[in-house]
N, C-alpha and C positions, 0 to 999 in steps of 0.2 A: 727709153725704157721706163715704164712706170712701176712704182713700188706696189706690191700686192698688199692686201689688207692683213692685219694681224687677226687671225682666227682665234677666238677664245671659245673653247668647247663648252657646251651645256652640260650640266651635271648628269643628265640621263645618257649622254654619249658614252660608248664603250671606250673612247679615247680621251675621256675627261681628265683635265689637269687643272689644278687651282690656277687662278688668273696670274698670280705673280710667278708661279713655276713655269707656266706657258710663256710668259714674257721673257723669263730668264733663258729658256731653251731657244726661243726665237732669236734673241739678240746674241746668244752664243754662236748660233749658226751663221749669223750675218758677219761674224769675224773671219770667216773662212778666206775671203780674198786678202785680208790683212796677213793671215797666217801664210798664205802662198807667197806674198811679197817678202815676208820675214825669212821664210825658208830659202828662197832664191838668194836673198842678200847674205845669208849665212853660208852659202856654198851649195845649197840645194842637193845634198846627198853626194856631191862630187868630191867630198873631202873638205874638212875644215881648213881654212887658210891659216897659216901661221902668222904670228905677230911680227910686224916689221919693227925692228929697233933702229931708230934714226939718230940716237944720241940725245934727243931732246927730252926733257923731263915731262912726264905725263901724269903726275899725281903721286901720292904716297901710299896708295892702296896696295895691299899685299894680296896676291891671288894669281890665278892661272887663267888668263883670258882665252886661251885655246880651249881649255876644259869647259869654261863657261859657255863659249860659243857652241861646243859640241852638245852640251846638256840642253841648251835652248833649241838647237836644231832638232834633237830627239823629241823634246816636248812638243814642239810645233808639228812635227811629222806625225806623232801619235794622235794628236787632236784631229788633224786632217784625215788620217786613215780611219779613225773611229767614225767620223761623220760619213765618209764615203762608204764604209762597210755597212753602216746603218741604212743608207739610201739603197744600196745594192740588195740588201736583205729584204727590205720592205717592198721595193718596186723595181726589180731587175729589168722589166719591160719598158719602163720610162725613166731609167736611171739618169741619163744626161739632163733631161728636162726637169725632173724633180730636184736634182742637185742644183741646177741653176735657180730654180724657184726658191729653195730654202736657204741658199747661200747668198743670193743677190737680191732677194725680195721681189723678183719680177712677177707680174700677174699672169694668171692663166690666159688671159686674152693675148698678151704678148707672146707667150709660149705657143699658142695656137696660130696666131696670124703671122708671126715672124719666123718662129722656129719649127712650126709644123708638128707639134706634139701629136702623137697618133692615138689619142684617147679623148673621151668626153670629159666635160667639166666635173660631173659627179664622181667619176673614177679618180681623176686627178686629186680632187679635194679629199676623198676618202684615204688615198695613199699618203697625202700630205699630213692629214690628222694622225694617221698611224705612225708616220715617221716621227713627228714631234713627241708622241707618247713614248715610242721606243727609245728615242734619243734621250728623253728625260730619265728613263730607267738606267741608261748607261752612263749618265753624267755623274 
């Protein structure tokens, strides 16, 4: 799988973002696979696992580890859902392909040749630009 290029929009584009903002959104979206791993490790919505007390000392911190895990699970879940909702809103017809493109950085050529994306290059890139602009507004 090849990494796609980072598109920095021109000022005259209707989807223009300042370079650093675009890079922020781009790298935010690339964290999606990490969020999925974290979500699964924390119980993946099937309930937060309780803490096992084995009688061994584990530090002096005061806190509620179950509550912390629940809050982290909710945070990660909301980030993932916001990203998926934005892709769905911008391009419901190519949702799965665009989601893979913006969260894994794969190129259009990979999406076309391996995954069979049902649209042309120009349409895909227009939707991708629109996605990054919309995601920037929601972050």
